[in-house]
C-alpha angles and dihedrals in degrees: 000000000000117000129196116222129188123219110247098177136313108341091345119121131180118205112230111170142348131218136189094232133051091224094058091047092050093048090050093048091047093050092049093047090053095045100041103026093230130129114253132183136198116226126194110221130184132142107293095000135073137149145155114272103182143340120221129200126170089355095303132102115251118224124228118229090250094053112110118202124181121214 
């Protein structure tokens, strides 16, 4: 299950909606970030395992400091 969460301050997240696919969750987070100018993230959740998939701000994915892109 992929859940969309909205940033509600430093290291505070509010869960808004969950989807069966990562794509649907990302599209929802992107649309909300464009419409409401907030930062959203997609979280993968399953019993015993969870983790952040992507953060979205102003319709674009935000990179973590440990992400390495070539080009």
